[in-house]
C-alpha positions in Angstrom: 142.1 120.1 166.5 140.3 123.3 167.8 136.5 123.3 167.9 134.6 126.4 168.6 131.3 126.0 170.3 128.6 127.9 172.1 128.3 127.7 175.8 128.8 124.2 177.0 126.1 123.0 179.2 126.2 119.7 181.1 123.4 118.5 183.3 124.0 119.1 186.8 121.9 116.1 188.1 120.6 112.9 186.9 121.8 109.3 186.1 124.0 110.5 183.2 126.2 112.7 185.4 126.2 110.3 188.3 127.5 107.4 186.2 130.2 109.7 184.6 131.0 111.1 188.0 131.9 107.6 189.3 134.1 106.9 186.4 135.9 110.3 186.8 136.2 109.7 190.5 138.1 106.5 189.8 140.4 108.0 187.2 143.4 109.7 188.9 145.1 111.5 185.9 144.5 114.9 184.8 143.9 115.8 181.2 147.2 115.9 179.1 145.9 117.1 175.8 142.1 117.9 176.0 141.2 121.4 177.3 138.1 123.5 177.5 139.2 127.1 177.6 137.3 130.3 177.8 137.1 133.0 175.3 138.6 136.4 176.0 137.8 138.0 179.4 136.1 141.4 179.5 137.6 143.9 181.9 139.7 141.1 183.5 136.7 138.9 184.2 135.1 136.0 182.3 131.4 136.8 181.5 128.7 134.4 182.5 127.5 133.8 178.8 131.1 133.0 177.8 131.8 130.9 174.7 134.3 128.2 174.9 137.0 126.5 172.8 137.5 122.8 173.0 141.0 122.0 172.1 142.3 118.4 171.6 139.3 116.5 170.5 140.0 113.3 168.6 138.2 110.1 167.7 139.0 108.6 171.2 137.4 111.5 173.1 134.3 110.4 175.0 131.8 111.9 177.5 134.1 111.2 180.5 137.0 113.1 178.9 134.8 116.1 178.0 133.2 116.2 181.5 136.7 115.9 183.2 138.0 118.7 181.0 134.9 120.8 181.9 135.5 120.4 185.6 139.2 121.1 185.2 138.3 124.3 183.3 135.9 125.4 186.1 138.7 124.8 188.7 141.3 126.7 186.7 138.9 129.7 186.2 138.2 129.8 189.9 142.0 129.7 190.5 142.4 132.7 188.3 139.8 134.5 190.3 141.2 133.4 193.7 144.9 134.4 192.6 143.5 137.9 191.6 141.6 138.2 194.9 144.7 137.2 197.0 146.9 139.6 195.0 144.7 142.6 194.8 142.9 142.1 198.1 146.2 141.1 199.9 144.4 138.3 201.7 145.4 134.6 201.9 142.5 132.3 201.1 142.8 129.2 203.5 139.8 127.3 202.7 136.7 127.2 200.5 133.1 126.6 201.5 131.1 125.5 198.4 127.3 125.9 198.1 124.8 125.5 195.3 123.9 122.6 192.9 127.5 121.9 191.8 128.6 121.8 195.5 127.2 118.2 195.6 129.4 117.0 192.8 132.3 115.4 194.6 134.6 114.7 191.6 134.4 118.4 190.6 135.0 119.5 194.3 138.1 117.1 194.3 139.4 118.6 191.1 138.9 122.1 192.5 140.6 121.2 195.7 143.5 119.7 193.7 144.0 122.8 191.4 143.4 125.4 194.2 145.5 123.4 196.7 142.9 124.3 199.4 140.5 122.2 201.5 137.0 122.5 200.3 134.0 122.0 202.6 130.3 121.7 201.7 127.1 120.7 203.5 125.7 117.4 202.8 122.3 118.9 202.3 121.4 119.7 198.7 119.8 122.9 199.6 121.2 124.3 202.9 119.0 127.5 202.7 115.8 125.5 202.6 117.1 123.1 205.5 118.0 126.1 207.6 114.4 127.4 207.1 112.9 124.1 208.0 115.2 123.9 211.1 114.1 127.4 212.2 110.4 126.8 211.7 110.7 123.3 213.3 112.5 124.8 216.3 110.0 127.6 216.7 106.9 125.4 216.3 108.4 122.6 218.6 108.6 119.9 216.0 112.4 119.7 216.5 114.2 119.4 219.8 117.6 120.2 220.6 118.8 116.6 220.6 117.4 116.0 217.1 118.9 119.3 215.8 122.3 118.3 217.0 122.2 114.9 215.2 121.2 116.6 211.9 123.1 119.9 212.0 126.6 120.4 211.0 127.0 117.6 208.6 129.7 118.7 206.5 131.8 117.0 203.7 135.5 118.0 203.6 137.8 117.4 200.7 141.4 118.0 200.7 143.9 118.1 197.8 145.0 114.7 196.6 147.4 116.2 193.9 150.8 117.4 195.1 151.5 121.2 194.6 154.0 120.9 191.8 151.7 118.7 189.8 148.8 120.9 190.4 150.8 124.1 189.2 152.2 122.2 186.3 148.7 121.3 185.1 147.3 124.8 185.8 150.3 126.4 183.8 149.5 124.0 180.8 145.8 125.0 180.9 146.7 128.7 181.3 149.2 128.5 178.3 146.5 126.8 176.1 144.0 129.4 177.2 146.4 132.2 176.3 147.3 130.7 173.0 143.6 130.5 172.1 142.8 134.0 173.1 145.8 135.3 171.0 144.3 133.6 167.9 140.9 135.1 168.7 
């Protein structure tokens, strides 16, 4: 079954996502037959206001399945960009540092790490830019001393791939194949 939709928007924070994240975290398998694939790229890039196609919906599909397919789609799109960057820029990406609201979503980061086959690091602070401003202001005004700053600075979360490289590539190839088939049909 193919369902065409507008832009899929899932909440970034809140109890809804937190509960689903715990369930996704405990589930080790990747989607076998449910995919969220983007529409056609423009000039080799996927536009921000992209429409999506959901493939594989059935009567057993639930929120957890859709959210996992959404995370997998994000990871696969990032892999496409990374592969393009490595090929065209002739650079090897060895690790990823994630920032922003979704960087606090550990199941998403784990899926990204598995698909990219790269370690991903993020700060434990929700808004590191604000935290940096607070540290700077606190240091200048004398509110923070060096000992306190050393305790609170540099608290990172590191995520490494749990999926073996062959399984990761097989999943990405299935997703890419489905994406290509959907784009051919327009």
